[in-house]
C-alpha positions in Angstrom: 0.0 0.0 0.0 1.6 3.5 -1.1 0.8 6.7 0.7 1.9 9.9 -1.0 4.3 12.1 0.7 1.9 15.2 0.4 -0.4 13.5 3.1 2.0 13.2 5.9 0.0 16.1 7.7 -3.4 14.4 7.1 -1.9 11.2 8.4 -2.1 11.6 12.0 -4.9 12.5 14.3 -2.8 15.6 15.5 -1.8 14.4 19.0 1.9 13.4 19.4 1.1 10.0 20.3 -1.7 8.1 19.2 -3.6 6.2 16.0 -2.4 7.1 12.7 -5.4 8.3 10.9 -6.6 7.8 7.4 -5.0 10.0 4.5 -6.8 12.5 2.5 -6.4 10.0 -0.6 -9.0 7.8 1.2 -6.4 5.1 1.6 -6.4 3.6 5.3 -3.4 3.5 6.9 -2.9 0.3 9.3 -3.8 1.0 12.9 -0.3 1.6 14.3 0.3 3.3 17.6 3.4 5.6 18.5 4.5 5.7 22.3 7.6 6.3 24.2 10.3 3.3 24.5 10.6 1.9 27.9 13.3 -0.3 29.6 11.1 -3.3 29.5 10.9 -2.8 25.8 14.7 -3.7 25.4 14.4 -7.6 24.1 11.5 -6.8 21.7 13.7 -3.9 20.2 16.9 -5.8 20.3 14.9 -8.5 18.2 13.5 -6.1 16.0 16.8 -4.2 15.2 18.7 -7.8 14.8 16.0 -8.9 12.3 16.4 -5.4 10.4 20.2 -5.7 10.1 19.9 -9.3 9.0 17.8 -8.2 6.0 19.8 -5.3 4.9 21.9 -5.7 1.7 25.5 -5.2 1.5 28.5 -6.7 3.4 28.9 -7.3 7.1 31.2 -4.4 7.5 28.4 -2.3 6.6 26.1 -4.0 8.8 28.7 -4.0 11.6 28.7 -0.1 11.2 24.9 0.3 11.8 25.8 -1.4 15.2 26.1 2.1 16.8 22.7 3.1 16.0 21.4 -0.2 17.4 23.2 1.0 20.6 21.8 4.3 20.6 18.3 2.8 20.4 18.6 0.4 22.8 20.7 2.0 25.5 18.2 5.1 25.5 15.2 3.3 26.0 13.2 5.1 29.0 15.8 8.0 29.0 14.4 11.6 28.5 16.4 14.2 26.3 15.2 17.9 27.1 12.4 16.7 29.3 10.9 14.3 26.5 11.3 10.6 25.9 14.6 9.9 23.3 13.2 6.5 21.7 9.7 6.2 20.2 8.0 3.0 19.3 5.8 2.2 16.5 3.5 -0.4 17.2 0.9 -3.0 15.9 -1.3 -4.0 18.7 1.1 -5.0 21.5 3.8 -5.8 18.5 6.6 -3.4 18.1 7.4 -3.0 14.6 9.5 0.3 14.4 11.6 2.3 16.5 13.4 6.1 16.3 15.7 7.9 18.4 15.1 11.7 18.4 17.5 14.0 20.1 16.7 17.6 20.9 18.8 19.9 18.9 20.7 19.9 15.7 23.8 18.1 15.2 26.8 20.4 14.4 28.1 19.1 11.0 26.6 20.8 7.9 24.6 23.3 9.9 25.4 26.9 10.5 25.7 28.4 14.3 22.1 30.2 13.6 20.5 27.0 12.4 21.6 25.1 15.2 20.3 27.6 17.4 16.8 27.0 16.3 14.4 24.3 17.8 14.6 20.8 16.3 14.8 17.3 16.6 17.5 14.9 15.1 16.6 11.6 14.1 19.6 9.4 15.6 18.4 6.2 14.4 15.3 4.6 12.8 14.6 0.6 12.4 11.4 -1.1 11.2 10.6 -4.9 11.2 11.3 -6.0 7.5 8.1 -8.5 7.8 6.1 -4.9 7.8 7.9 -3.5 4.8 4.6 -3.7 2.8 3.2 -0.9 4.8 6.4 1.3 4.9 6.3 1.8 8.5 9.5 3.9 8.6 7.5 6.4 6.6 4.7 6.6 9.2 7.5 7.1 11.9 8.9 9.8 9.8 5.3 11.4 9.2 5.0 11.2 13.1 8.3 12.9 13.6 7.5 15.7 11.5 4.3 16.2 13.2 5.8 15.7 16.6 8.3 18.4 16.0 6.2 20.8 13.7 5.1 24.4 15.2 1.8 24.5 16.7 1.2 20.9 16.2 3.2 18.5 18.0 3.9 18.3 21.7 7.7 19.1 21.2 7.6 22.5 19.7 4.5 23.8 21.8 6.9 23.6 24.8 10.5 24.0 23.4 11.8 27.6 24.4 13.7 29.2 21.3 16.9 31.0 22.0 
């Protein structure tokens, strides 16, 4: 099932956590939920990342380089950054089918000092279950992150102080 990128604003119910709603094109998205990751989620998140790394093309060296992203996600479960959860999980009922780690602020490389001073969220890592690739869950996580960080919509931007 394909969802056009232009529908990302309409793809959510307006809350920073909650059910992903039907798109404006009339296609109905799977009933995914986004919630903060907790320490108790460590094992299923590790299994998801292991499954994803095993499905990636390329050599073992390439997959080994992604281990740092895996470590970021698993070690930051249950940790807050700037008063907000760092790791967010995409779930289908009780099953975790995706995860992302978000850091408050802009990482220095490639951005001017003025740009780094603006409120922002940086995606440090994102993994999805390859068994759900037909629904393109990474797209849902990115849509959610955009909504979560957008001014006037997501809970992140509403309480973030600008400099």
